[in-house]
N, C-alpha and C positions, 0 to 999 in steps of 0.2 A: 598568491590572491584566493587561496583557499580560506586560510587563516584571516584575512582580511573580511571574507564573507561572511566567515562564521562570527566575527568579533561584531559586526554591527548589529547594532542597538534594537531599530528599528527591525521588528518582526517579520514584516511584511517584504522590506527591501534585503534583509539576511536570506528569506526564501526564492525573491527574484535572483540576487546574485547566484545562489547555489545551482538555481534551474538552470541560468545562461551557461555557469560553470561546466554541469553537465552537457552543453549542448557545444561546447568547444572541446571537450575532453571526447565528446563523441566524435567530431567531425575532422579533429586531430587523429583519432586512433584509425579511424575508417580510412585517410589519405596516407597514412604509413603501412596499414596492413591491406589496405585496396579495398575500396566500395563493392567489388564482387563477394567478397566471405561476405558481406550483409552487414544487419546491425550489432554493436556491441553492445554491452552492458550498460554505457553510458546512453546511448542513443533510448533506452527503454526508461532510465531513470528520469532523463527530462520531465517524461510524462507524469511517472509516481510523484517528482517535485512541483510540477505544476498544478496537481489534483491537490497536493499537500496544502498548497498555499491558500487553498479556498479554503479549507478549514482554521489556518492560520490569520486568515485575515478576517474570519466570521462573516463570510459572506454566506454560507450556507446556516447560519444562525434561525434566521428566522423561518426556511423551510423547516429545519430540525424543529422548531418549536412549534409550529404546526401540525408537523406529523406525529410527534410526541404525544402531545395535547388532545388528538383527534383517538390516537391509539388505545391511550392511558384514559380517556373520558370512555369511551368504550367499554374496555374493562371493567372500570370502575361502576358503569352501567350495571353489567350484567353479576357484580360481586355485591354490588348496593340491594340489587333485588332481589338474592338469594339471601341477604341478610337481613332485608324488611320482613321478607314473610316466614322466615325463621324467628325471629323477635317477635313478629304479629300472634305466630303460633303458641310461642311460647307466653305468650300474655292472655291465649286464647279467642285470641280476635281471628278465630277459622274463616267467618262469613266475611272478612275484610281484608282478603288475601290480596286482589287486585291494588287495594288502595296501599299497604304498605309496601306491596313492590313498585308502586308507582313514586311512593314517596323515597324508598331508596334505588330507585334508578336516579331521581333526582340528584339526592347527594352523593351517590357514589358517582355521579356523572364529574359533579364541580369539583369533589376531591381528587376523583382519579384525573382531571384535566388539570389541575392544578399541580397535583404532585408530577405529572408527565412534564409539565412547563419548566416549573424549575428544575427535574434531573436533567432536561433538553439545554437549558442556561449553564449549569453548573459544569455538567460533562463536555459542552463544547470550547468553553475558558480551559477548563484542563488538559483537552483534547488539544486545543491550540499550541498552547506550551510546549507538551509530550512529543505531538511533530514535528515542532521546529528542532525540540532536542534529536530526534530522530533523524530529520532532515543533515542537520548539520555533523551528526555521526557517521553516517554513511557518505558524505563528501570527502571528510577527516581522512577516514582510512580506507576506503576504495578509490577516490579521488588521488592519493598520494601515490598510491601501489600501480595506478593505470599514467601519472607521472613518470614513474622510474620506466615501466615497461615501455613508453614514447621514447625515454631516452636510450635504451637497450636498442628499438628497434635503429632507432637515428642511430646508433655505434656502429650498425653494420650487424648485430646479433651473434656474434662469433660464439664457439663453445665456452671460451674462459668468461666472456660478457654475461652469458647466460647462467654460467654456476654463479658469479658472484649476483645475478639478478635474484637468485630463484634463494640464496642463502641471507637475502636481505628479510626476509619474513619470519616471523615470530613461530616458532615449531609448536605442535600440539592440534588440537582438536578445537575447531569456531566455540563449542558447547564450553571451554575450558580456557576461551583468552587465546587459542590457537590462531593460525591463519591457513591450517592445512589444505583448505576447501580452497583458498585464492590461490595457492601452490598448483591445486589442480585446474584452475579453471587459466588460470594464465599458461600452463603449460597447453592448454588446448588450445588457446588463441595463439599461439607457436604452431602447434601441429598446423591451423590454418592459414599462417602466412609461407609455412614450409611445402603445402601440400598444390598437386598442382590440377588435380580434377575437382571440377567446381561442388559435387557433393560432398565428397570427405569435406572440402573446407566449408562449406555451410552447415554441415552435420559437426563441427570442432567448435565452430562459432557459438551455435547452439548450446552444445553442452559447456563451452566457457561461461555462457548467461549464466544458464541455469547455476551451475555450482557458486558464481558470485551469488545471485539473487537469493540461494538456499544461505549463504554465507551472512549475507544480508538479513535475512527474515530473522534468523535466529539471534542477531545481535539486536535488532528491533521489538524483539519477543517482549519483554519488560513495558517499553512502550505502546505497543499493540493493546497489549491485558490493561493497562491502566487508562488508555483513554477510549474503551470501551466497556460504558459500565453492565455487569454481567447481566441485568435484568434486559437489557435492550439489544444485546450481540446478535442473536439470532433476529428479531424485528428488522434492524440495523444492516443487518449483512444482508438479510434475503430482499428487501424492499428499497434501501434507500442508497445503499453502494453503486459507486459506479467508476468504470476506470475508462480515461478517454485515450486515445491514441489520436491525434491531429484532431480533424474532426469529426473522430468517429467514438461515441460513446457507448459502450458495453456494460450493463449490468452484470455484477458478478454472483447476483444470486441467480442467473439463466446460464443456462449451459453454452459454451460460444459456437459461434453459426461457425457450420462447415466440419463440427469435432463430431466424430462419432459417438464417442463415450462419453462417459458425466463429466463434466466439470465444474456445473454451477458449485458454489461454496455456501456451505448454510449457517455455517458462524465461521467467522476471518478472524478470530484467537487462535482458531485450531490451526497451528501451524501447517499439519497434514493436509487439509482444507486451500489452504493459501497457494500452496508449490502445488497442490494438483492443478490449480487454475492457471497461476503464474507460467507454470512450465508448459503447460497446453497452451497459452498465449503465446509464448517466445518462440514456440514450432507451427503454429498455424500463420501465424503474423508476418515472420521470418521475413518475406520477400514483400510485404506492403509498404510503398513509397509513403505513405503518412509517418511511419516512424521517424524516418530520418528530418522530416519537415519542423522548423521553428517553432516552438513552445509558444515567442510574442512575435507582430510581426515588425517589429522595431531594432531586431538584433539583424 
């Protein structure tokens, strides 16, 4: 099923199938481990995948064009005014500063707005392709390991079965193509299964979720960097990027509600800022019922 979803030629359908697979894995893991443990990685991945679908389907293109045109137009107006006055003074038109500034504002607004629009169209097209590639990368690697983990639990998870399960991971750091963080993550999941104390269970689940999402974001680093042009990274992060969980919409450029320490991301390309936000999200909303809700009403 995972390969079928990834091989689906229609980008929107491929993303939808991947999102549904995350939901199915989330439910299957919760049933096997116990809902009392709280959401697993796939419970969260449902919402990341559904949000990715907005860009994959280019539903946010018009708003991106509007925002980019407005922002670039304002920047162009400021630059144009400065250039207009500077050129006017070089031509010794000191008494015409207002006129040259006005002309510069007009030209700068037009040029800046046009450039912003073209950047938005180009970047959204490229981002749609890259985000789908990342969407497929996550379900392939982590989805397959989660399926193996389900088989382990269904077999009784005896010591020998656990040894065989962990032997199936590639050794080495995530940065070098290994899966050591996944070893740590599924080890934490087993701690949650084995524990009898509710606080220990939930702490182990959160630790496992954080280890997997860190592994995931290292894998997605090249896609994220390429999908966000450097010229708009900070602006896009702080003004336009949102994360949706059920009907709740959170802005990544703002601190998470209820969290005392700073969580807002200024530049989503920086992995330390992404992880600060996501780790806090996982901890703060671990018991939020909407995390387990359906991504689409018809499934």
